[in-house]
N, C-alpha and C positions, 0 to 999 in steps of 0.2 A: 574168187568164186562168188557168184551172185547169191545173195541171201534173200529169203522170202520176207514179205511184209509181216508185221507182228503187232499185237495189241500195244497200246501206248504204255501200259504199266510195265511190260517186258522191255520195251524200248528204253524206258527210263532207267531200268536196272543196268542195261548195257552202257548208257550214257554216264551213269554214276561211276561205273567201274572205269570207263575211259577217262573221266575227270581225275580219278586218283592216279592213273598212269601219267597224265599230263602234269599234274601237280608234282609228282616225283621227278619227272624230267626237268621241270622248271627249277626245282630245288638244286639239282645237280648242275645245271647250266649257270645258275646264280653262284653256286659255290665255285665253279671253275672261273667265272669272271672275277670274283673277289680274290681268289687265290692268285690269279694273274696280276691283278692290280696291286695287291700287297707285295708280291714278289718284285714287281717292277719298282715300287717305291723304296723298298728295303735295299735293292741293288743300287738305286740312285744314291741313297745315303752312304752305303758302303764304298761306292766308287769315289764319291766326292762329298764328304760330310759337311765341309764348310760351304761348298756351293749349294748343297741341299738346304742348309739352314738359312743362308742368305736369300735364296730364291723364294722359299716358302714362309719364312718367319722374320724377314727384315733384319732388325738389329739384334735379334736373339741369337746367341752363339750356339755352337754344337752342343755344349754341356748345359744349356739352359733348360729350365723345366718344360716349357712347351715342346721343344724339339725332342728331348729324351722321352717325355710322356707319349708323344705321337709314335715314336719308333717302337717303344715297348708295347703299345697297344696294337700296332700293326703286326709285330712279331707274335703276340699272343693270339690275335685273330687268325693269322696264317697257320700257326700250330694247331689251333682248334679245328679249323676246317680241313686241314690235311688228315687229322686223326679221324674226323667224322665222315670224310668223303666215302670210304668203303661202305659205311652203313647206309649212306644215301643210295648207292648202287644196289645194295641188298633190298632196300625198300622199293626201288624201281622194279627189280626182278619179281618181288612178291606181288606188286600191283599188276604187272603184266600177266603173271600166272593166274591171279584172281580174275582178270578180264577174260582170259581164255576159259576159265571154269564157268564164269557167268554166261558167256556165249554158248557153251556146251549145254548148260542147264536150260537156257532159253530154247535152244533147238529141240531138246528132249520134250520140253513142255509143249512146244508148237506141234510136235508130231502127234500129240494126243488130242489136238483141237481140229475141228472141221475147217477146211481151207476157206470156206465162205463166211467165216465168222466176221461180222461187221465191225467197223471202227478201227481197222488196222492202218498202220503207218509204215513208211519205208524203213528198212533196217538202217540203223545209224551208220553214217559214213565211217569207214575205217580211219584210224589215226595214221598220220604220215610216219615215215621212219624217224627214228630218234635223230639221225643226221639231219634230215630235212627240218624236223622240229627245231633243232638247235639253230639252223640257218635262219629260219623264220623269226625266232625269238631275238636273235642278235640283230637282225635287220630292223625289227621293231624298236629295239633298244637304241640302236644308232640313229634311227629316224627321230626318236623322241629327244635324244641329246642334241641333234641338229636343229630340231624345231625350238628347243629351249634356248640354244645359242642365238638363233635368229631372232627370237622374241626378245631376248635380253639386249641384243644390238638395237632393235627397234625402240625398246624402252629407253635405252641410253641416249639414242639420237633425239627422241622426243623430249627427254629431260634437258638435254643441252639446248634445244630450241626454246623450251620454256624458261630456262635459266637466263639465256641471252635476252629474251623479251622482258623478264622480270628485272634484270639489271638495267636495261634501257629505261623501263618504266620508273624505277627508283631514282635513276640518275636525272631523268626529266623532272620528276617531282621535286628532287632536291634543288635542281636549278631554278624551278619556279619559286620555291620558297625563298631561296637566296635572293633572287631578283626582286621578289615582293618586299623582302626586308630591306634590300639596298635602296629600292625606289622610295621607301618611306623615310629615308634619312634626309636630313638637311645637309647642305654643302659642308657646314662646319663638322657635322658628325662623320661625314665621309673622310674629311681630312684627318679627324681624330682616329678613325678606325685604321686608316692607312699607316699613320704613325705608330699605332699600337701593333700593327702587323710587323712593322720593321723591328720594334723592340722584342716582339714575340720570337721572331726568327733569330735575333741576336742572343736571346736568352737560351734558346735551344742549342745554338752553336757553342755557347759558353758552358753548357751543362747545368744551367741554373733552373731549368723548367722541370718541375716535378709533376707527379700524377695529381696531387692536390691542386696544383696550379691549373692543370687541364680541366678539372672539375669546376674550378672557379671561372675558367674561361667559358665553359658551357653555360654556367649560370649568368655570366655577364652578357650573353647574347640577348637576354630578356630585359636587361636594364642599361645597356650601353657598354662601351669598351672599358677595360681596366688593364693597366700595365702589369705584365708578369713580374714576379719577384726577382 
């Protein structure tokens, strides 16, 4: 049914009532989505507790604190939403009833006004059906998840490129430093460092090289080779 134009203040009343209906619908849809998610996760745990723990928590076993805490919270949230879901539908019914009342009140007030009253706007567009509203909201939700996954993939790829470039830069820098240090050695020092390297490898193989020896090795790079203990 075509509705007449109306003053902005009356249009605002209808839009405000519509927004409450939309909010109540969104709350139900969110409840349904979370109930479905919790049910799926709890079923996964009940079907294969060890597989669930291994997949989601690595080395934490079924009876570990992280796993048990997660399952308890999921069960509590599921129970809470199942208890409160009927109230959400009651709130939606009340919001829809209020919207109908507001529209009736606006029509009655319009009937007392002159039809040529200036400053009128079109009657607010009607809300889609709850079924269509749910479809649109879930489409938007899935689109957001898909966009987030694609952005995460792009970020990961960019990080891998940056990491490869950084590794290459550090390797080249290390090679330049090593070459500069080696070029500054005398032939005798090169022979000495080669002999030290042989003793160093032998010490490691014999299990005689400790962390303290490693620190001494780093310090020795600034003052010349020193044999490991």
